[in-house]
C-alpha positions as CSV (number, residue, x, y, z in Angstrom):
1,M,0.0,0.0,0.0
2,H,1.2,3.5,-0.7
3,P,2.2,5.4,2.4
4,R,0.2,8.5,1.1
5,N,-2.9,6.6,0.2
6,I,-5.7,9.1,0.6
7,R,-8.5,6.6,1.1
8,D,-9.3,5.9,4.8
9,D,-12.0,3.2,4.2
10,L,-11.8,0.7,1.3
11,G,-15.4,0.0,1.9
12,D,-17.2,-3.4,1.6
13,L,-15.0,-5.4,-0.6
14,S,-17.2,-8.6,-0.7
15,G,-18.9,-7.9,-4.0
16,L,-15.7,-6.8,-5.7
17,A,-14.0,-9.9,-4.3
18,D,-16.6,-12.1,-5.7
19,S,-16.4,-10.4,-9.1
20,I,-12.6,-10.8,-9.1
21,A,-12.9,-14.5,-8.0
22,A,-15.3,-15.1,-11.0
23,Q,-13.6,-12.8,-13.7
24,G,-10.3,-11.7,-12.4
25,V,-9.1,-8.1,-12.1
26,L,-10.5,-6.4,-15.2
27,E,-8.7,-3.1,-14.8
28,A,-4.9,-3.2,-14.2
29,L,-3.5,-1.7,-11.0
30,T,-0.8,1.0,-11.4
31,V,2.6,0.5,-9.6
32,I,5.9,2.1,-9.7
33,P,9.4,0.7,-9.3
34,H,10.3,0.7,-5.6
35,V,13.3,-0.4,-3.4
36,A,12.1,-1.6,0.1
37,A,13.9,-0.4,3.3
38,D,16.0,-3.6,3.2
39,G,17.2,-2.9,-0.2
40,T,15.0,-5.5,-2.0
41,P,13.8,-4.2,-5.4
42,G,9.9,-4.5,-6.2
43,H,7.0,-2.4,-6.9
44,Q,4.7,0.0,-5.0
45,L,1.0,0.4,-5.6
46,V,-0.1,3.9,-6.7
47,A,-3.6,3.2,-7.9
48,G,-5.9,0.3,-7.4
49,H,-5.9,-0.3,-3.5
50,R,-9.5,-1.5,-3.5
51,R,-8.8,-4.0,-6.3
52,A,-5.6,-5.2,-4.7
53,A,-7.4,-5.7,-1.3
54,A,-10.3,-7.5,-3.0
55,A,-8.0,-9.7,-5.0
56,I,-6.2,-10.8,-1.7
57,L,-9.7,-11.5,-0.2
58,A,-10.5,-13.6,-3.2
59,G,-7.5,-15.5,-3.0
60,V,-6.1,-14.3,-6.3
61,A,-2.3,-14.8,-6.5
62,S,-1.4,-12.2,-9.3
63,V,-3.2,-9.3,-10.9
64,P,-2.5,-7.3,-14.0
65,C,-0.4,-4.1,-13.3
66,V,0.7,-1.2,-15.5
67,L,4.3,-0.2,-14.5
68,R,4.7,3.6,-14.5
69,P,8.4,4.3,-14.1
70,D,7.6,7.9,-14.9
71,L,5.8,8.3,-11.6
72,A,8.8,6.8,-9.6
73,L,10.8,8.7,-7.1
74,D,13.8,10.6,-8.7
75,D,16.7,9.9,-6.3
76,D,18.9,12.3,-8.3
77,A,16.8,15.5,-7.9
78,A,16.6,17.5,-4.6
79,D,12.8,18.0,-4.9
80,G,12.3,14.8,-7.1
81,D,11.0,12.8,-4.1
82,R,8.4,15.5,-3.1
83,A,7.3,16.0,-6.9
84,A,7.0,12.3,-7.4
85,Q,4.9,11.9,-4.3
86,A,2.7,14.7,-5.3
87,G,2.3,12.9,-8.7
88,H,1.3,9.8,-6.8
89,V,-1.4,11.6,-4.7
90,G,-2.6,13.3,-7.9
91,A,-3.0,9.9,-9.7
92,M,-4.9,8.7,-6.6
93,L,-7.1,11.6,-6.5
94,A,-7.8,11.5,-10.3
95,E,-8.7,7.8,-10.3
96,N,-10.8,7.9,-7.1
97,L,-12.8,10.9,-7.9
98,H,-14.3,9.2,-10.8
99,R,-15.0,5.9,-8.9
100,R,-16.7,5.2,-5.7
101,G,-16.6,8.6,-4.2
102,L,-14.1,9.7,-1.8
103,S,-15.4,11.3,1.2
104,A,-15.1,15.1,1.5
105,V,-12.4,14.6,4.2
106,E,-10.4,12.1,2.0
107,E,-10.6,14.4,-1.0
108,A,-9.5,17.3,1.1
109,R,-6.6,15.3,2.7
110,G,-5.4,14.3,-0.9
111,V,-5.6,17.9,-2.1
112,Q,-3.8,19.2,1.0
113,A,-1.1,16.5,0.5
114,M,-0.3,17.8,-2.9
115,L,-0.4,21.4,-1.6
116,D,2.0,20.5,1.2
117,L,4.3,18.8,-1.3
118,G,4.7,22.2,-3.1
119,V,2.2,21.8,-6.0
120,P,0.5,25.1,-6.8
121,L,-3.3,25.2,-6.4
122,T,-3.7,25.7,-10.2
123,R,-1.6,22.7,-11.0
124,V,-3.5,20.5,-8.4
125,A,-6.7,21.6,-10.1
126,K,-5.4,20.7,-13.5
127,S,-3.7,17.3,-12.6
128,T,-6.8,16.0,-10.8
129,G,-9.5,17.5,-13.0
130,L,-10.9,19.5,-10.2
131,G,-11.8,23.2,-10.6
132,R,-9.8,25.8,-8.7
133,K,-12.8,26.6,-6.4
134,R,-13.1,23.0,-5.4
135,V,-9.5,22.6,-4.8
136,A,-9.6,25.7,-2.5
137,K,-12.8,24.4,-0.7
138,A,-10.9,21.1,-0.2
139,A,-7.9,23.0,1.3
140,G,-10.2,24.6,3.8
141,V,-11.8,21.3,4.8
142,A,-8.4,19.8,5.1
143,R,-7.8,22.3,8.1
144,L,-10.6,20.9,10.2
145,D,-9.5,19.4,13.5
146,G,-9.6,15.7,13.8
147,D,-12.9,15.6,15.8
148,T,-14.8,17.9,13.4
149,A,-13.3,15.9,10.3
150,A,-14.6,12.7,11.8
151,A,-18.0,14.3,12.3
152,V,-18.1,15.5,8.7
153,A,-16.9,12.2,7.4
154,G,-19.5,10.4,9.6
155,A,-22.3,12.6,8.5
156,G,-21.5,12.0,4.9
157,L,-21.3,15.6,4.0
158,T,-20.5,16.8,0.5
159,L,-17.4,18.9,0.0
160,D,-19.6,22.0,-0.3
161,R,-21.3,21.3,3.2
162,A,-17.9,20.4,4.7
163,A,-16.5,23.7,3.4
164,A,-19.3,25.5,5.0
165,V,-18.5,23.8,8.3
166,A,-14.8,24.7,7.8
167,V,-15.5,28.4,7.8
168,Y,-16.5,28.0,11.5
169,A,-13.8,25.6,12.3
170,G,-12.5,28.0,15.0
171,D,-16.0,27.8,16.8
172,P,-16.4,24.0,17.7
173,E,-20.0,24.6,19.0
174,T,-21.1,26.2,15.7
175,A,-19.2,23.6,13.6
176,A,-21.0,20.9,15.5
177,A,-24.4,22.4,15.0
178,L,-23.7,22.9,11.3
179,V,-22.6,19.2,10.8
180,A,-25.8,18.1,12.7
181,A,-28.0,20.3,10.6
182,A,-26.3,19.4,7.3
183,G,-26.6,15.7,8.1
184,R,-30.4,16.2,8.5
185,G,-30.5,17.4,5.0
186,P,-32.1,20.3,3.3
187,G,-34.3,22.5,5.7
188,G,-32.4,21.1,8.6
189,S,-31.5,24.0,10.9
190,P,-28.8,24.2,13.5
191,T,-30.0,23.7,17.1
192,R,-28.4,25.3,20.0
């Protein structure tokens, strides 16, 4: 598993595992060349964490992979490691945003990881297919404290609703009331 995998929860893999047991993995996983801490050469998974976990659950010994050396870490460049890691996170975001949806908090964490790795907001938007406004909202959501982020994820809030909560991140009582109201759906009002 990639150390910067942005998905917290792989979800229920039973249906995917059944499908893989019956038909195999239909879409290749994306891997990069990687040398383990003990010096053993191998590969690191960049995209396809759900498929890989479901294949293991199904008892499948090997799966198709696409080797992407262009995404590998560049040991010769000073900023190569950060740039390559940002590329990995961007690939994960791009893939997952168009599949079983990431939670608003997972999306925000991925966007913030790219920003933290020095990728400009405009380039994050372009490499992931997200608009600039969405990237900015995600960056705001990424600043939520752990408890509020967990409440936002638990309530299944959209990025727009999570961004509204993030505006009040400094006021835990208001943020909690907004999460509760947003979780009740349209017309739900905060209670105090």
